[in-house]
C-alpha positions in Angstrom: 0.0 0.0 0.0 1.3 3.4 -1.0 1.3 6.3 1.5 -1.5 8.0 -0.4 -3.5 4.8 -0.3 -2.9 4.6 3.5 -4.1 8.2 3.9 -7.3 7.5 1.9 -8.0 4.3 3.9 -7.4 6.0 7.3 -9.6 9.2 6.9 -13.3 8.5 7.7 -15.5 9.9 4.9 -18.1 11.1 7.3 -21.6 11.7 6.0 -24.7 12.9 7.9 -28.2 12.9 6.3 -31.2 13.9 8.3 -34.0 16.4 9.1 -34.2 18.7 12.1 -36.3 21.5 13.4 -34.5 24.0 11.2 -34.6 22.1 7.9 -38.0 20.6 8.0 -41.6 20.9 9.2 -43.0 19.2 12.3 -45.2 17.0 10.1 -42.1 15.7 8.3 -40.2 15.1 11.5 -43.1 13.2 12.9 -43.2 10.9 9.9 -39.5 10.3 10.0 -39.2 9.8 13.7 -38.6 6.1 14.6 -39.6 4.4 17.8 -37.0 2.4 19.6 -38.6 -0.8 18.3 -38.4 0.4 14.7 -34.7 1.3 14.8 -33.3 -2.2 14.5 -35.2 -2.8 11.3 -33.8 0.4 9.9 -30.2 -0.7 10.7 -31.0 -3.9 8.7 -32.0 -1.7 5.7 -28.9 0.4 6.0 -26.7 -2.8 6.1 -28.4 -4.2 3.0 -27.8 -0.9 1.2 -24.1 -1.2 1.9 -23.7 1.1 5.0 -21.6 -1.1 7.3 -21.1 1.6 9.9 -23.9 3.9 11.0 -25.5 5.5 14.0 -29.2 6.4 13.8 -30.4 9.2 16.0 -34.2 9.8 16.1 -35.8 12.2 18.6 -38.5 14.9 18.6 -35.9 17.4 17.3 -34.3 15.4 14.6 -33.9 12.1 12.7 -30.5 11.6 11.1 -28.0 8.9 10.1 -24.3 9.3 10.8 -22.4 7.1 8.5 -19.5 6.7 6.2 -19.7 7.3 2.4 -17.3 4.6 1.2 -18.7 4.0 -2.3 -18.9 6.0 -5.5 -22.7 5.9 -5.6 -24.8 8.7 -4.2 -25.0 7.6 -0.6 -27.1 10.6 0.6 -29.8 9.9 -1.9 -29.8 6.2 -0.9 -30.4 7.2 2.7 -33.2 9.6 1.7 -34.8 6.6 -0.1 -34.5 4.5 3.0 -36.1 7.3 5.0 -38.9 7.5 2.5 -39.5 3.8 2.7 -39.5 3.8 6.5 -41.9 6.7 6.7 -44.1 5.4 3.8 -43.9 8.6 1.8 -42.4 9.5 -1.6 -38.8 10.4 -1.6 -39.6 13.7 -3.4 -41.5 14.7 -0.2 -38.4 14.6 2.0 -35.7 16.0 -0.3 -36.3 19.7 0.5 -36.5 19.1 4.3 -33.4 17.0 4.7 -29.7 17.9 4.7 -26.6 16.0 3.7 -23.3 17.1 5.3 -19.8 15.8 4.6 -16.2 16.4 5.8 -15.6 19.1 8.3 -19.2 20.4 8.1 -20.4 17.0 9.2 -17.9 16.8 12.0 -18.9 20.2 13.4 -22.6 19.3 13.1 -22.1 16.0 15.0 -20.1 17.8 17.8 -22.7 20.5 18.0 -25.7 18.1 18.2 -24.1 16.0 20.9 -23.3 19.2 22.9 -26.9 20.4 22.7 -26.0 23.4 20.5 -28.3 22.4 17.6 -31.5 21.4 19.3 -34.8 23.2 19.7 -33.9 23.9 23.3 -30.3 25.2 23.5 -28.2 23.2 26.0 -30.8 20.6 26.5 -29.1 18.2 29.0 -31.1 15.2 27.8 -29.3 15.2 24.4 -26.2 13.4 25.7 -28.4 10.6 27.1 -30.2 10.3 23.8 -27.0 10.1 21.9 -25.6 7.5 24.3 -28.7 5.4 23.8 -28.4 5.7 20.0 -24.7 4.6 20.2 -25.6 1.6 22.4 -28.2 0.5 19.9 -25.7 0.9 17.1 -23.2 -1.1 19.0 -25.7 -3.9 19.7 -26.6 -4.0 16.0 -22.9 -4.3 15.0 -23.0 -0.9 13.2 -20.5 1.0 15.4 -17.1 0.2 14.0 -13.5 1.4 14.6 -14.0 4.4 12.4 -17.2 5.9 13.8 -16.7 5.0 17.4 -13.8 7.5 18.0 -16.0 10.3 16.6 -18.7 9.7 19.1 -16.2 9.3 21.9 -14.7 12.6 21.1 -18.1 14.3 20.8 -19.1 13.0 24.2 -15.9 14.3 25.9 -16.5 17.6 24.2 -20.1 17.8 25.4 -19.0 17.2 29.0 -16.3 20.0 28.7 -18.9 22.4 27.2 -21.3 21.7 30.1 -18.6 22.3 32.7 -17.1 25.4 31.2 -20.1 27.3 29.8 -23.1 26.2 31.9 -25.0 26.5 28.6 -28.1 24.6 29.9 -28.6 27.2 32.6 -28.8 30.1 30.2 -32.0 30.3 28.0 -31.4 32.0 24.7 -34.8 31.5 23.0 -38.5 31.6 23.9 -38.8 27.8 24.0 -35.7 27.6 26.1 -37.0 30.3 28.4 -40.3 28.4 28.8 -38.4 25.2 29.7 -36.1 27.1 32.1 -39.0 28.7 33.9 -41.0 25.4 34.1 -38.0 23.6 35.6 -37.5 26.4 38.1 -41.0 25.9 39.4 -41.6 22.1 39.0 -38.1 20.6 38.7 -38.0 17.4 36.7 -40.5 17.7 33.9 -40.8 14.0 33.7 -43.1 14.2 36.7 -45.3 16.9 35.1 -48.5 16.9 33.1 -49.1 19.6 30.5 -52.2 21.2 28.9 -52.2 23.1 25.6 -55.4 25.2 25.2 -55.7 26.3 21.5 -53.8 25.8 18.3 -51.7 28.9 17.8 -48.2 28.5 16.4 -46.4 29.7 19.5 -48.3 27.4 21.7 -47.3 24.4 19.6 -43.7 25.6 19.5 -43.5 25.8 23.3 -45.4 22.5 23.7 -42.9 20.8 21.5 -40.0 22.3 23.5 -41.4 21.1 26.7 -42.0 17.6 25.3 -38.4 17.6 24.0 -37.2 18.6 27.5 -38.9 15.6 29.0 -42.5 16.6 29.8 -44.2 13.3 30.7 -47.8 13.9 29.4 -49.5 16.5 27.3 -53.1 17.0 26.4 -54.5 19.4 23.8 -57.9 20.9 23.9 -59.6 23.4 21.6 -63.1 25.0 21.3 -63.3 23.1 18.0 -62.6 19.5 18.9 -61.5 18.5 15.4 -58.8 21.2 15.5 -57.7 20.0 18.9 -57.4 16.5 17.6 -55.3 17.7 14.6 -52.8 19.5 16.9 -52.6 16.5 19.2 -51.8 14.3 16.2 -49.1 16.7 15.2 -47.6 16.7 18.7 -48.2 13.0 19.1 -50.1 13.5 22.4 -53.6 13.3 23.7 -56.7 15.3 22.8 -59.6 16.1 25.1 -63.1 17.7 24.7 -63.1 21.4 25.5 -66.1 20.9 27.8 -63.7 19.1 30.1 -61.5 22.2 30.7 -62.2 22.4 34.4 -61.1 18.8 35.0 -58.2 19.2 32.7 -56.9 22.3 34.6 -57.1 20.3 37.9 -54.6 17.7 36.5 -52.3 20.1 34.7 -49.0 21.3 36.2 -48.1 23.4 33.2 -50.8 25.2 31.0 -50.1 26.8 27.7 -52.8 29.0 26.2 -52.8 29.8 22.5 -56.4 30.7 21.5 -56.0 34.4 20.2 -59.7 35.1 20.2 -59.7 38.4 22.1 -61.7 36.7 24.8 -60.2 35.2 28.0 -60.1 31.5 28.1 -59.0 31.3 31.7 -60.5 33.3 34.5 -59.8 33.9 38.2 -62.5 31.7 39.5 -61.6 28.8 37.2 -58.0 28.9 38.4 -59.0 29.2 42.1 -61.2 26.1 41.8 -58.4 24.2 40.0 -55.8 25.1 42.6 -58.2 24.1 45.4 -58.9 20.8 43.8 -55.1 20.3 43.4 -54.6 20.9 47.2 -52.5 23.9 46.5 -50.1 22.3 44.1 -48.9 25.2 41.8 -49.9 25.6 38.2 -47.5 27.3 35.8 -49.4 29.1 33.0 -47.8 30.5 29.9 -50.1 32.9 28.0 -49.0 33.1 24.3 -52.2 34.8 23.1 -52.0 38.2 21.4 -54.0 39.8 23.0 -53.8 37.7 26.1 -55.9 34.5 26.7 -55.7 34.7 30.5 -57.5 37.2 32.6 -54.7 39.3 34.4 -56.6 38.6 37.7 -55.4 35.0 37.4 -51.9 36.1 38.4 -53.3 37.2 41.8 -54.5 33.6 42.6 -52.1 32.1 45.1 -50.1 29.2 43.7 -50.9 30.3 40.1 -47.8 31.5 38.3 -48.6 33.3 35.0 -46.1 34.2 32.4 -46.7 36.1 29.1 -44.4 36.2 26.1 -43.1 39.5 27.5 -42.1 37.7 30.7 -40.3 35.0 28.7 -38.4 37.7 26.8 -37.4 39.2 30.2 -36.0 35.8 31.2 -33.9 35.8 28.1 -32.7 39.3 28.5 -31.8 38.7 32.1 -29.3 36.0 31.0 -28.5 37.4 27.6 -25.0 38.5 28.4 -23.9 35.3 30.0 -26.0 33.3 27.5 -24.5 34.8 24.4 -21.0 34.4 25.9 -21.8 30.7 26.7 -23.1 30.0 23.2 -20.1 31.7 21.6 -17.6 29.9 23.7 -19.4 26.6 23.1 -19.3 27.1 19.4 -15.6 28.0 19.6 -14.9 24.8 21.4 -16.8 22.8 18.7 -14.8 24.4 16.0 -11.5 23.8 17.8 -12.3 20.2 18.6 -13.4 19.5 15.0 -10.2 21.1 13.6 -8.0 19.2 16.1 -9.8 15.9 15.3 -9.5 16.5 11.5 -5.9 17.4 11.7 -4.8 14.4 13.9 -2.8 12.1 11.7 -3.9 8.4 11.8 -1.6 5.9 13.4 0.5 3.6 11.3 1.4 3.9 7.6 0.6 7.2 6.0 0.8 9.2 9.2 3.9 11.1 8.1 2.3 12.0 4.8 -0.9 13.3 6.6 1.3 15.4 8.9 3.1 16.8 5.9 -0.2 17.7 4.2 -1.4 19.3 7.5 1.7 21.5 7.8 1.5 22.5 4.1 -2.2 23.4 4.6 -1.4 25.6 7.6 1.3 27.4 5.6 -1.1 28.0 2.7 -3.7 29.3 5.1 -1.4 31.8 6.7 -1.9 30.4 10.2 -5.7 30.5 10.0 -6.6 27.1 11.7 -10.1 26.9 10.3 -9.0 27.6 6.7 -6.1 25.2 7.2 -8.5 22.4 8.2 -10.7 23.0 5.2 -7.7 22.9 2.9 -6.5 19.7 4.5 -10.0 18.0 4.3 -10.4 19.2 0.6 -7.0 17.7 -0.3 -7.7 14.4 1.4 -11.1 14.2 -0.3 -9.5 14.8 -3.6 -7.0 12.0 -2.9 -10.0 9.8 -2.1 -11.9 10.7 -5.2 -8.8 10.2 -7.4 -8.1 6.8 -6.0 
């Protein structure tokens, strides 16, 4: 084996194909999301299609395949076809909502996802556990080999370092993150909470999705038009209830989101007092997303009822904005540094000296710019792979 052949063999041709909350609609993500029981069958499909190494990550936020593009065919298109077959929809329906990343871009994306920088809720601490579970399943299916495993090991170490150094999860930087932050401040672990979404407004759905992603155990949707409530519940993959049951629904809800936008109050003071009394003074956290408001301002005066508006959530964000922006910036710097370091680390054995020579030459051509040097190195290695 020549040195160039050794280099080509040693560099993992990383490929990530998937859909997340930025690239796709909630409807598409719902169709692509796989239950734990469905994932093993998808690994079988990947193996039959020639993807020997792969990790499948499927959550509320995203469904994506991390794999290696070893062949000359179009591997991204093949994975999209597998997604389409799994979801039972035409491939053409998912092309616009999915991404395909390679090289350094894929490496940065993987590191950012594992660190919680690329989710609906910035710094979501559950992401590492979700990735660990995905890696365990891949290992059990024999799909985590010697080339992909080090990538996930490095990503996990980086995620731990970002959590220690930036406290990113403690600093909400968006309305969904602020809602999760405030809900956890009042109720602690959301896995012990029940939620109620009243209405079908976009902001209400967005916050409900964030709370579910953050671990909310149970969510019910209700709407004055029952059919509309059922449609929203189907989108969020949760329960629907008749609007006439609102008093009983309030009694069982720890977190209430209102998103009616009808210029009439959907929650009043006496309703809330009755619900709190029935709950034996267990608090209710209410987020009013209506414009104008859905909740009578007098509700905020009911003891053990904690009412937030969108303005209140904005204040939560502003209160932590300076530290939050600094934390996000530092976390992204750490991702870029780790990706550059990983990409520039020469493989052991034959070809290592040649890789190191290419790395030094790339740094020289980039004038000391580490990120540009990494891109040059990756581009040259990919050219070597393509020419082989």
